[in-house]
One Martini backbone bead per residue (centre of mass of N, CA, C, O) as a GRO file, in nm:
protein
  314
    1UNK     BB    1   1.496   0.012  -2.156
    2UNK     BB    2   1.660   0.214  -1.977
    3UNK     BB    3   1.667   0.346  -1.665
    4UNK     BB    4   1.574   0.689  -1.587
    5UNK     BB    5   1.618   0.910  -1.359
    6UNK     BB    6   1.511   1.155  -1.209
    7UNK     BB    7   1.683   1.406  -1.078
    8UNK     BB    8   1.563   1.387  -0.786
    9UNK     BB    9   1.593   1.080  -0.757
   10UNK     BB   10   1.901   1.073  -0.799
   11UNK     BB   11   1.967   1.254  -0.555
   12UNK     BB   12   1.843   1.073  -0.338
   13UNK     BB   13   2.005   0.820  -0.396
   14UNK     BB   14   2.282   0.947  -0.346
   15UNK     BB   15   2.229   1.028  -0.050
   16UNK     BB   16   2.184   0.741   0.053
   17UNK     BB   17   2.461   0.632  -0.026
   18UNK     BB   18   2.636   0.850   0.135
   19UNK     BB   19   2.506   0.767   0.422
   20UNK     BB   20   2.540   0.456   0.475
   21UNK     BB   21   2.318   0.257   0.457
   22UNK     BB   22   2.192  -0.010   0.586
   23UNK     BB   23   2.106  -0.313   0.516
   24UNK     BB   24   1.831  -0.477   0.611
   25UNK     BB   25   1.958  -0.775   0.590
   26UNK     BB   26   2.171  -0.689   0.837
   27UNK     BB   27   1.921  -0.686   1.018
   28UNK     BB   28   1.696  -0.680   1.233
   29UNK     BB   29   1.372  -0.626   1.245
   30UNK     BB   30   1.372  -0.408   1.472
   31UNK     BB   31   1.600  -0.239   1.346
   32UNK     BB   32   1.462  -0.182   1.073
   33UNK     BB   33   1.222  -0.028   1.187
   34UNK     BB   34   1.378   0.209   1.312
   35UNK     BB   35   1.520   0.301   1.055
   36UNK     BB   36   1.268   0.352   0.884
   37UNK     BB   37   1.132   0.555   1.070
   38UNK     BB   38   1.358   0.770   1.057
   39UNK     BB   39   1.357   0.809   0.745
   40UNK     BB   40   1.065   0.919   0.712
   41UNK     BB   41   1.109   1.199   0.854
   42UNK     BB   42   1.285   1.317   0.610
   43UNK     BB   43   1.056   1.271   0.356
   44UNK     BB   44   0.822   1.406   0.468
   45UNK     BB   45   0.583   1.609   0.433
   46UNK     BB   46   0.370   1.836   0.505
   47UNK     BB   47   0.099   1.837   0.688
   48UNK     BB   48  -0.222   1.862   0.699
   49UNK     BB   49  -0.510   1.997   0.806
   50UNK     BB   50  -0.732   1.851   1.030
   51UNK     BB   51  -0.999   1.761   1.213
   52UNK     BB   52  -0.883   1.452   1.270
   53UNK     BB   53  -0.694   1.216   1.493
   54UNK     BB   54  -0.764   0.870   1.567
   55UNK     BB   55  -0.778   0.608   1.755
   56UNK     BB   56  -0.806   0.242   1.688
   57UNK     BB   57  -0.971  -0.061   1.799
   58UNK     BB   58  -0.975  -0.377   1.645
   59UNK     BB   59  -1.127  -0.653   1.668
   60UNK     BB   60  -0.967  -0.974   1.748
   61UNK     BB   61  -0.869  -1.291   1.814
   62UNK     BB   62  -0.578  -1.169   1.939
   63UNK     BB   63  -0.752  -0.884   2.019
   64UNK     BB   64  -0.606  -0.618   1.849
   65UNK     BB   65  -0.614  -0.359   1.596
   66UNK     BB   66  -0.441  -0.106   1.509
   67UNK     BB   67  -0.557   0.233   1.442
   68UNK     BB   68  -0.628   0.522   1.218
   69UNK     BB   69  -0.827   0.825   1.205
   70UNK     BB   70  -0.887   1.035   0.918
   71UNK     BB   71  -1.027   1.370   0.923
   72UNK     BB   72  -1.128   1.606   0.729
   73UNK     BB   73  -1.259   1.916   0.677
   74UNK     BB   74  -1.327   1.811   0.391
   75UNK     BB   75  -1.637   1.629   0.343
   76UNK     BB   76  -1.797   1.376   0.162
   77UNK     BB   77  -2.141   1.381   0.203
   78UNK     BB   78  -2.406   1.128   0.238
   79UNK     BB   79  -2.636   1.120   0.459
   80UNK     BB   80  -2.388   1.177   0.681
   81UNK     BB   81  -2.179   1.014   0.504
   82UNK     BB   82  -1.856   0.872   0.419
   83UNK     BB   83  -1.598   0.792   0.263
   84UNK     BB   84  -1.348   0.510   0.260
   85UNK     BB   85  -1.002   0.442   0.335
   86UNK     BB   86  -0.831   0.141   0.358
   87UNK     BB   87  -0.500   0.129   0.493
   88UNK     BB   88  -0.189  -0.033   0.385
   89UNK     BB   89   0.119  -0.058   0.463
   90UNK     BB   90   0.438  -0.070   0.393
   91UNK     BB   91   0.737  -0.314   0.436
   92UNK     BB   92   0.742  -0.631   0.369
   93UNK     BB   93   0.581  -0.728   0.641
   94UNK     BB   94   0.814  -0.600   0.859
   95UNK     BB   95   0.777  -0.298   0.812
   96UNK     BB   96   0.611  -0.051   0.940
   97UNK     BB   97   0.347   0.198   1.019
   98UNK     BB   98   0.150   0.448   1.118
   99UNK     BB   99   0.383   0.664   1.114
  100UNK     BB  100   0.522   0.620   0.831
  101UNK     BB  101   0.207   0.681   0.692
  102UNK     BB  102   0.065   0.939   0.794
  103UNK     BB  103   0.097   1.167   0.582
  104UNK     BB  104  -0.025   1.021   0.336
  105UNK     BB  105  -0.300   0.981   0.472
  106UNK     BB  106  -0.361   1.277   0.519
  107UNK     BB  107  -0.349   1.362   0.218
  108UNK     BB  108  -0.574   1.175   0.118
  109UNK     BB  109  -0.792   1.290   0.296
  110UNK     BB  110  -0.772   1.586   0.206
  111UNK     BB  111  -0.783   1.547  -0.116
  112UNK     BB  112  -1.022   1.320  -0.110
  113UNK     BB  113  -1.249   1.379   0.099
  114UNK     BB  114  -1.187   1.144   0.321
  115UNK     BB  115  -1.174   0.870   0.506
  116UNK     BB  116  -0.891   0.738   0.688
  117UNK     BB  117  -0.783   0.397   0.759
  118UNK     BB  118  -0.516   0.287   0.938
  119UNK     BB  119  -0.350  -0.035   0.940
  120UNK     BB  120  -0.181  -0.238   1.203
  121UNK     BB  121  -0.053  -0.499   1.115
  122UNK     BB  122   0.102  -0.778   1.147
  123UNK     BB  123   0.442  -0.882   1.175
  124UNK     BB  124   0.727  -0.994   1.046
  125UNK     BB  125   0.834  -1.292   1.196
  126UNK     BB  126   0.633  -1.311   1.436
  127UNK     BB  127   0.401  -1.282   1.193
  128UNK     BB  128   0.312  -1.479   0.965
  129UNK     BB  129   0.188  -1.608   0.717
  130UNK     BB  130  -0.155  -1.487   0.731
  131UNK     BB  131  -0.175  -1.248   0.939
  132UNK     BB  132  -0.203  -0.994   0.759
  133UNK     BB  133  -0.452  -1.092   0.609
  134UNK     BB  134  -0.636  -1.133   0.849
  135UNK     BB  135  -0.626  -0.836   0.944
  136UNK     BB  136  -0.729  -0.700   0.686
  137UNK     BB  137  -1.001  -0.845   0.680
  138UNK     BB  138  -1.103  -0.783   0.963
  139UNK     BB  139  -1.093  -0.473   0.938
  140UNK     BB  140  -1.278  -0.437   0.693
  141UNK     BB  141  -1.530  -0.578   0.811
  142UNK     BB  142  -1.559  -0.404   1.066
  143UNK     BB  143  -1.591  -0.132   0.929
  144UNK     BB  144  -1.845  -0.210   0.770
  145UNK     BB  145  -2.019  -0.299   1.026
  146UNK     BB  146  -1.933   0.010   1.163
  147UNK     BB  147  -1.997   0.257   0.980
  148UNK     BB  148  -2.206   0.439   1.126
  149UNK     BB  149  -2.024   0.496   1.382
  150UNK     BB  150  -1.788   0.621   1.175
  151UNK     BB  151  -1.926   0.784   0.930
  152UNK     BB  152  -1.974   0.556   0.709
  153UNK     BB  153  -2.004   0.442   0.379
  154UNK     BB  154  -2.027   0.113   0.290
  155UNK     BB  155  -2.059   0.175  -0.033
  156UNK     BB  156  -1.765   0.359   0.008
  157UNK     BB  157  -1.538   0.127   0.009
  158UNK     BB  158  -1.179   0.129   0.029
  159UNK     BB  159  -0.880  -0.023  -0.078
  160UNK     BB  160  -0.524   0.019   0.029
  161UNK     BB  161  -0.171   0.044  -0.088
  162UNK     BB  162   0.183  -0.012  -0.042
  163UNK     BB  163   0.311  -0.277  -0.168
  164UNK     BB  164   0.234  -0.477   0.071
  165UNK     BB  165  -0.035  -0.317   0.090
  166UNK     BB  166  -0.120  -0.381  -0.203
  167UNK     BB  167  -0.139  -0.679  -0.163
  168UNK     BB  168  -0.360  -0.673   0.058
  169UNK     BB  169  -0.573  -0.524  -0.107
  170UNK     BB  170  -0.599  -0.737  -0.332
  171UNK     BB  171  -0.680  -0.971  -0.145
  172UNK     BB  172  -0.927  -0.845  -0.017
  173UNK     BB  173  -1.086  -0.813  -0.280
  174UNK     BB  174  -1.105  -1.117  -0.338
  175UNK     BB  175  -1.237  -1.207  -0.071
  176UNK     BB  176  -1.485  -1.024  -0.087
  177UNK     BB  177  -1.597  -1.147  -0.347
  178UNK     BB  178  -1.591  -1.465  -0.235
  179UNK     BB  179  -1.680  -1.404   0.101
  180UNK     BB  180  -1.930  -1.191   0.141
  181UNK     BB  181  -1.743  -0.952   0.182
  182UNK     BB  182  -1.732  -0.653   0.125
  183UNK     BB  183  -1.842  -0.421  -0.081
  184UNK     BB  184  -1.639  -0.256  -0.310
  185UNK     BB  185  -1.537   0.057  -0.470
  186UNK     BB  186  -1.214  -0.003  -0.437
  187UNK     BB  187  -0.855  -0.022  -0.554
  188UNK     BB  188  -0.534   0.066  -0.418
  189UNK     BB  189  -0.226   0.015  -0.615
  190UNK     BB  190   0.098   0.063  -0.493
  191UNK     BB  191   0.336  -0.097  -0.598
  192UNK     BB  192   0.257  -0.404  -0.606
  193UNK     BB  193   0.264  -0.718  -0.466
  194UNK     BB  194   0.174  -1.025  -0.672
  195UNK     BB  195   0.453  -1.215  -0.711
  196UNK     BB  196   0.672  -1.459  -0.564
  197UNK     BB  197   0.852  -1.561  -0.808
  198UNK     BB  198   1.048  -1.343  -0.939
  199UNK     BB  199   1.042  -1.360  -1.290
  200UNK     BB  200   1.059  -1.086  -1.368
  201UNK     BB  201   1.267  -0.867  -1.521
  202UNK     BB  202   1.269  -0.647  -1.283
  203UNK     BB  203   1.430  -0.865  -1.090
  204UNK     BB  204   1.716  -0.835  -1.283
  205UNK     BB  205   1.762  -0.541  -1.305
  206UNK     BB  206   1.992  -0.318  -1.196
  207UNK     BB  207   1.807  -0.048  -1.208
  208UNK     BB  208   1.595  -0.165  -0.976
  209UNK     BB  209   1.820  -0.179  -0.736
  210UNK     BB  210   1.656   0.057  -0.545
  211UNK     BB  211   1.645   0.033  -0.212
  212UNK     BB  212   1.472  -0.196  -0.338
  213UNK     BB  213   1.631  -0.466  -0.338
  214UNK     BB  214   1.678  -0.784  -0.435
  215UNK     BB  215   1.778  -0.887  -0.155
  216UNK     BB  216   1.554  -0.766   0.033
  217UNK     BB  217   1.322  -0.923  -0.086
  218UNK     BB  218   1.415  -1.197   0.019
  219UNK     BB  219   1.399  -1.117   0.317
  220UNK     BB  220   1.101  -1.056   0.325
  221UNK     BB  221   0.994  -1.328   0.220
  222UNK     BB  222   1.115  -1.508   0.439
  223UNK     BB  223   0.973  -1.373   0.679
  224UNK     BB  224   0.677  -1.402   0.577
  225UNK     BB  225   0.651  -1.707   0.477
  226UNK     BB  226   0.827  -1.940   0.605
  227UNK     BB  227   0.750  -2.176   0.372
  228UNK     BB  228   0.517  -2.102   0.232
  229UNK     BB  229   0.297  -2.086  -0.026
  230UNK     BB  230   0.362  -1.872  -0.296
  231UNK     BB  231   0.102  -1.963  -0.487
  232UNK     BB  232  -0.089  -1.846  -0.313
  233UNK     BB  233  -0.322  -1.598  -0.369
  234UNK     BB  234  -0.290  -1.469  -0.075
  235UNK     BB  235   0.008  -1.394  -0.164
  236UNK     BB  236  -0.046  -1.423  -0.494
  237UNK     BB  237  -0.284  -1.261  -0.668
  238UNK     BB  238  -0.194  -1.344  -0.965
  239UNK     BB  239  -0.302  -1.657  -0.897
  240UNK     BB  240  -0.575  -1.620  -0.954
  241UNK     BB  241  -0.836  -1.751  -1.130
  242UNK     BB  242  -0.991  -1.463  -1.119
  243UNK     BB  243  -1.101  -1.097  -1.194
  244UNK     BB  244  -1.386  -1.088  -1.191
  245UNK     BB  245  -1.576  -0.848  -1.007
  246UNK     BB  246  -1.394  -0.631  -0.938
  247UNK     BB  247  -1.298  -0.344  -0.837
  248UNK     BB  248  -1.189  -0.064  -0.903
  249UNK     BB  249  -0.862   0.046  -1.027
  250UNK     BB  250  -0.547   0.166  -0.899
  251UNK     BB  251  -0.231   0.158  -1.076
  252UNK     BB  252   0.106   0.182  -0.958
  253UNK     BB  253   0.424   0.255  -1.112
  254UNK     BB  254   0.785   0.206  -1.135
  255UNK     BB  255   1.073   0.191  -1.312
  256UNK     BB  256   1.275   0.158  -1.045
  257UNK     BB  257   1.130  -0.150  -0.997
  258UNK     BB  258   1.093  -0.478  -0.919
  259UNK     BB  259   0.756  -0.449  -0.928
  260UNK     BB  260   0.669  -0.342  -1.206
  261UNK     BB  261   0.572  -0.595  -1.378
  262UNK     BB  262   0.356  -0.705  -1.179
  263UNK     BB  263   0.181  -0.452  -1.181
  264UNK     BB  264   0.129  -0.445  -1.484
  265UNK     BB  265   0.006  -0.728  -1.502
  266UNK     BB  266  -0.231  -0.683  -1.307
  267UNK     BB  267  -0.369  -0.465  -1.471
  268UNK     BB  268  -0.423  -0.655  -1.712
  269UNK     BB  269  -0.591  -0.864  -1.572
  270UNK     BB  270  -0.817  -0.673  -1.494
  271UNK     BB  271  -0.886  -0.559  -1.772
  272UNK     BB  272  -0.944  -0.839  -1.913
  273UNK     BB  273  -1.190  -0.882  -1.689
  274UNK     BB  274  -1.347  -0.585  -1.684
  275UNK     BB  275  -1.192  -0.392  -1.515
  276UNK     BB  276  -1.155  -0.087  -1.389
  277UNK     BB  277  -0.855   0.091  -1.502
  278UNK     BB  278  -0.601   0.288  -1.350
  279UNK     BB  279  -0.293   0.370  -1.508
  280UNK     BB  280   0.036   0.450  -1.352
  281UNK     BB  281   0.356   0.565  -1.474
  282UNK     BB  282   0.681   0.622  -1.314
  283UNK     BB  283   0.968   0.608  -1.482
  284UNK     BB  284   1.175   0.804  -1.281
  285UNK     BB  285   1.113   0.608  -1.040
  286UNK     BB  286   1.116   0.458  -0.727
  287UNK     BB  287   1.074   0.264  -0.480
  288UNK     BB  288   0.893   0.471  -0.239
  289UNK     BB  289   0.824   0.767  -0.347
  290UNK     BB  290   0.529   0.832  -0.239
  291UNK     BB  291   0.652   0.916   0.069
  292UNK     BB  292   0.859   1.167  -0.065
  293UNK     BB  293   0.739   1.478  -0.076
  294UNK     BB  294   0.986   1.654   0.025
  295UNK     BB  295   1.180   1.552  -0.238
  296UNK     BB  296   0.934   1.456  -0.438
  297UNK     BB  297   0.714   1.580  -0.662
  298UNK     BB  298   0.581   1.312  -0.772
  299UNK     BB  299   0.443   1.235  -0.510
  300UNK     BB  300   0.235   1.471  -0.516
  301UNK     BB  301   0.114   1.399  -0.785
  302UNK     BB  302   0.010   1.121  -0.702
  303UNK     BB  303  -0.177   1.211  -0.475
  304UNK     BB  304  -0.357   1.393  -0.652
  305UNK     BB  305  -0.448   1.177  -0.857
  306UNK     BB  306  -0.565   0.976  -0.654
  307UNK     BB  307  -0.770   1.170  -0.529
  308UNK     BB  308  -0.931   1.204  -0.788
  309UNK     BB  309  -1.013   0.908  -0.806
  310UNK     BB  310  -1.158   0.888  -0.536
  311UNK     BB  311  -1.374   1.106  -0.609
  312UNK     BB  312  -1.487   0.946  -0.869
  313UNK     BB  313  -1.631   0.699  -0.718
  314UNK     BB  314  -1.852   0.911  -0.529
   0.00000   0.00000   0.00000
């Protein structure tokens, strides 16, 4: 069935087309980052008032991983500690940072009534795969090990992210299950990239090549993998040997999204393995809509629904 954009999504897409946005694959990685950062400022909704927003430096073998801790005014505490979402931003492992996803992290903290720690993992092509995976795992384990100092309940630790960040969250969940922890309470996968084969139908349909175009996906993949084995499950979590024993998942997909089918497939893999899965499909939206709450009402609906799921975990 052809993809039909919601009216507001169609209007946003038209505005982006008329603005003459340069294709990311025609830019250098640093240029693309600046352009993406500027574009986010236009689409972000108004941020909620929080109790605090603080920088955090997470020790790592290469020095430190920058992060930011968002603490809402209303916080669900048990025995003085609160649940925490460790968030990995999207951007094809090449663009995106703490600032581009600040407002959505603030909204998740506010509506989910939990601490959100946004992790600024190293980007490609300066730092190719598996640097981002290593940083995501290092950050998650350090947060769990230092939970009490951060005011966090280590037994209520969730990983999540959008797009490339959803990929990292899925990989972290697999590594945590197989590598001695930490035990996670949930995984939030927002239109996640799960299979670098790009053989699913949604990677060929003209209607899905919107904003995240088919060609820019190739640009992202080339920068990130740099010739590495794309079938390694740490790159393509859908290639994992099994999915049993993973934490509860919320999987979100969008209709006009090249990643639609692999996200849908990953939700099925999890469900078939006995994992509790909440699956939500936004048929009339495109990839990236989740962070566009200023222009797209469905983005705010998604944040509210995800926040409800986060509250239901603990």
